[in-house]
N, C-alpha and C positions, 0 to 999 in steps of 0.2 A: 765165643764172645771176643770182640776185638779189643775192648778196653778203652775205646775212644769215648770221650764225653760229648754229649749232644751240644750243638751250638745254640746261640740265643734264639735263632729262628725256629729251632725244633721244639722249644719250650711252649710255644703257642698251641692252643687247642685246634685240632683239625677235624673236619667232617669225616664220617666213616669212609667216604670215597677217597679220602686223602687230600682233598682240596682244602686250602685254608679258609677259615670262616670269613665272611664279608665284613669289612669294617663299616661301622655306622656313619652315615653322612651327617652333615651339619644339621642340627635340630632333631636328630633321631637318637634313639637309645639302643644301647647294646643289648643283645639277646640275654634274657634272664635278669636284667637289671631293673630296679624300681624307679619309675619316673619321678623327678623332683616335683615339689608342689608348684601350683601355678604362680606366675609372677604377680607381685602386688599391683593393684590398680594404680593408674596415674594419680598424682597428687590432686586432692580436691574432689575425686570421684568416688562414690561409695562402691564397695565390692558387691558383686551380684551374689545373692543367696537364693538358692532354689526354694520357693515357697512350699510349705507343706500343704497337705490336703485341707481344704476348707478355709485357708487363710490367704487373703489377698494383701495388696499393699494398703497399709494403714496410714492415711494422710494425717498431718497434724491439724489442730484446730485453726480455722481461718475466721477472721472477723466477719460479721454479717454485712451484707451489701449496704451501701449508702448511695442510692441513685440520686438523691436530692437533698432536702433540708436536713433530715436526721437519719441515722442508721436504722435499718429495719430490725429492731429488737426493742425490748422494753427499755425505756429511757431512764437515764440517771437523773437525779435531782438537779445537777449542774446543767445537763442538757436542757431540761425543762425551763431553766432560768435564762440560759443564753440563746437558745434557738428563737424565741419570739423576737429578739432584736435583729436576728439574721433575716427574718421575713422582710423587714424594711430594706435591707441591703441587697437581697437576691433579686427582687422584682420591684424596684422603687417606683417606676412609672405607674404600676397598677396599685400598689399599696398606698403610697403617698397621694397619688392622684385620686384614688377612691376616697381616702380620708378627707381631703380638701373638698372634693366635689359633693360628697354625700353628707358630710357632717360639719366640716369646718366653715364653709361659706354660708349655709343656712343658719347655723348658730351665730355666726358673726353678724349677719343681717338682722336677725331678731334682737340680738343684744344691742346693736346700734339703735334700732327703733325704740327700744325701752329706754336706753340712756338718753338719747336725743329728745324723745318726746317728754319724758319726765323732767329733764333739765330745763327745757324750754318753757313748759307749763309752770313749773315752780318759779322760774325767773320772772315770768309775766305776773305771777301772783305777788311776788315781792314788790314789783313796781306798780301794781294796780291799786286802786282805791280800796278802802276798808270794806266797802259793800261788795266788791267783786272778788276779793281775795278768797273767801270761802268757796265760791263756785269754782274758781280756777284750781285751787288745791284739791277739791273733790274730783275735778276732771283729771288731774294728774294721777291721783290714786287709782281712779277707774281705768285710765289708760295703762298704768303699770299692771293692774290685775288682769286685764284682757290680754295684754301682750305676754304676761307671765304664763297664762294658760296656753296661748299659742306656742310659746317657747317649749312648754312641756310636751305638747303634741309633736312639734317638729323634732324635738330631741328623741322622743320615742320612735318615730318613724325612721329618722336618720340612723339612730343607734341600731335598730333592727336590720336595716339595709346593710350597714357596714359590717355587722356581725356575720350576716350570711355570706357576703363577699369574702371576708377574711377566712371563715371556716373552709370554704371551697378552695381558697388560695393555699392554705396550709395543707389541706388534703392532697391537692395536686402537686404542690412542691415536694411533699414527702415521696411521691412517685417519680420525681425528677421532671415533671411537666411544668412549663412556664406559659401560662395562658394570658391572653389579653383581657382587658377589663370587660369588653363585650362578651367574650366567651364565659367569663365568670358570672356575668349578669344573666346570661341564658341558663346557666346551671342553677341560679339562685331565685329567679323571678317567681317560679311556681311556689316557693316557700315563703315569700314575703308576707303574705297574709297571716300565716301561722306565727311568724316571728313578731309581727306587730301585735298580734293578739296576746302573745306571751309577755311582751314588754308592758302592754297596757294592764294586763292582769297583775303583774308584779307591782306596778305603780298604784293601782286601786287597792290592792291588799295592804301595801305599806301605808298608804294614806288612811285607810279605814282603821288600821291598828293604832296609828298615832292619834287619830281623832278620838277613838274610844278611850284611850289612856288619858288624853287631855281632858275630856269631859269629866271623867271620874275625879281627876285632880282638882278641877274647878269646883265641883260639888263639895269636895272635902274642905277646900279653903273657904268656901262660902259659909260653912257651918260656924266659923269663928271660934274663939276660945281655944279649947284643947284640940279641936279638930284641925287647927292650923298645923300643930305639931304632927298629927297623923298624916295630914296632907304632904308635909315635907318628907316624912319617912316613906310614904307611899311613892312619891315622885322619884326619890332616889332608888328605891328597890325596883319599882316598875321600869324605870329607865335602864337600869343594869340588866334586868331580866329581858327587856325588849331587845337590847343589843345582843345578848347571848343567843336568843331565839332567832334573831335576824341573821346573825353570822352562821348559825347552824343550818338554817333553811337555805340560805343563799349558797352555801358550800355544797349541800346535798343536791341542790337543783342547778348547779352551775353548768352542767353539761346539756341542759335542755336545748339551747340553740344548736349545738352540734348534732344532737340526735334528730332535731327537726329537719336540718339541712341535709345531712349525709345519709340518714336512714329514712327520710321522708315520712316521719311519724306525725301523728296528731299531737296536740299539746298535752293531752292527758297521758298518752302512751309515752311521749318523750319525758314527762316528769317521772313516770315509773322507771323508765330506762336509766335516767340519770341517778335516781335513788339506788338502783341495783349496782350500777357501775362504781359508785363511790363507796359502797359498803366495804369496810375493811381498809379503806384508803382515805378516810376523812382528814386526818391530820396532815398527811402528805399533800392532799389537794388544797387544804386551807393554807399550808405553809407556802406553796408556790404562789397562790393568789395574793396572799398578804405581802410576800417579799416583792413580787412584781409591782404591786400597788405602791409600796414604799419607794421603790426605785423610780417609778413614774412620777410620784409626788416630788421627790428630790430633784429630778431633772426639770420639772415644771417650775419649781421655786428658783432654781439656779438661773433659768432663762428669764423669768418674769421679774426677779428682784432688781436687776439693773434698770429695767424700764420704770419700775416704781420709784427707784432712787432718782433717775433722771427727771421724772415728773415732779418730784418734790423740789428739785433745784430750779426747774423752770417756773414753778409757781412762786418760789421765793424770789426769783429775779423779776418776775412780772409784777408781783405785789409784795414787796419786802416788808411793808408796815401794816398790811391788812387793809381791806377795803374800807375806805372812809369817805368823808365828804370834802376833805381839803383838796385844794387844787393840785397839790403834788402827788396825790394818789392816782394810780392808773384808773382809767375809765372802767365802768362796769362791763362794757363790751370786751375789753382786752382780757380781763380776768375770766370772763365767761368762756371766751374762745380758747384761751390757753387750757383751762380745766377740761373743756369738752374735747379738745384735741388729745390731751393726755389720756382721757378715758377711752377715746376711740382707738388709739394705738394699743393701749393695754388690752382692750377687749378683743381686738382683731388678733393680736399675737397669742393671747390666751386661748382663743377658739382654735386657731391653727395648730398650736402645740398640743392642745387637748385632743384634737382629732387625730393627729399623727400618733400620739402615744396610746390612743384608744385601739389602734391596730395592734400594738404590742400586747395589751391586756387581752384582747379577743384571741390573738394568736396563742397566748399562754393557755387559755381555757381549751382551745381546740387541740393543742398538743397533749394536754392532760387526758382528754377524751381518747385520742389515739393511743396513748400510753396504757391507759386502763384496759382498753380492748385488746391490746397486745398481751397484757399480763393475764387477763381472764379468759380470753376467747381465742388466742393464737392468731390475732389479726396480722401479725408480722408474717406468718406463713402464707396467708392469703395474698398479702402485698408482694412478697417475694415471688410467688407463683405468677402473679400478674405481670411483674416486671420481666421475668424470664420469658414468659410467653410473648410479651410485646417485643422484646429484643429478638426473638426468633421469627418475627414477622407476622404474628397472629393479629387478626383484626376482629372487630365486633366482640371484644371481650366484655364480660359482665362487670358491673361496677364492683370493685373489691371491697368497698366499704359497706355494701349491703350484707347484713348478717347471714351467715350460712345456717342451714337447718341443723347441721351437726357441727358445732364449733370444733376447730382443729385441736383445741387443748392449749393449756398454758405453755409458754415457751421456757425452756431451760437451756442455758448455754454456759460454757466455762467463763469464769471470771465474775459472775454476778453474785 
């Protein structure tokens, strides 16, 4: 042995052949070493995790699609209150135009005929001789009765037409479709007869009920004596009972026009359909209808009150001391024309506002119908499938509002 110590180079491991072990290049690992863990992903990117068997990527909950007026899911109470007013904003040419053309203008014309005819006849009666006054006043009353009946018929027809147009408008807006008035009319015209029949049936039933109650009250009061007290008690109780029954029936049957138009049912079948859909949702349906009615009433009063106030000031300016015979008083013609003009303006404005707001009320009922079918029959799933197929380019799709033979089931989604 030489006693020399090995140098630093001799301390490194050598292969059996005596050649030095190769040094790892950049990015490689030395033999026998353990590789370090993989570097972290860049900021903001999730690390990749190898999925296990049977587990794929689990996406988070996404809100339901909203191709048009409302999201395709069961509607909240707030949506049912707000969406009817959006119907006017989304397609004003059709909704406002239909309201004015179908209901506003006819109602205004009939109202003007009633006001003008009765005012003129009574004015002539006031200036006529005593022998002619009775005949002229009777003629004015007869004119008012005839035009009143005409007004009821016009109202029934126009209301039915407007309901049908609005129901189809709401149904198509829910799918994201914006149709013209002509297209909506083509969808509605085959159901006009059933709609008018339903409106007349309601009017006859209401009139018959009031007539029967009134006859009983008259007979009780005619008995005199103690029967008068009985008649008063009967009138109060019968009136309250009639209101309760009317509210109950009108709520249970509120969806009849929607079923007639969208499902193309007969009146009797549509009544059964509305009765079943509102089962379990009576108070919710009533709440939406009442609240929308209160909002519509408040808006109407806000708009018409200034007109009535201006009319009072005009009458006061034209005839400050009341109509008299003195020379300082305005002529009968001035007072008559001023009052007639005020009545005409008030009538026209009221008819127009009433027609436009009738769209809101009809839209609310149509949305209640859509909501209840979503909750009970899974209509939202049918609508989603229809929208997806349409976006994929499919044509000739069946009407999604036609009830399926096997409903898809009630919809449940997070957050409800």
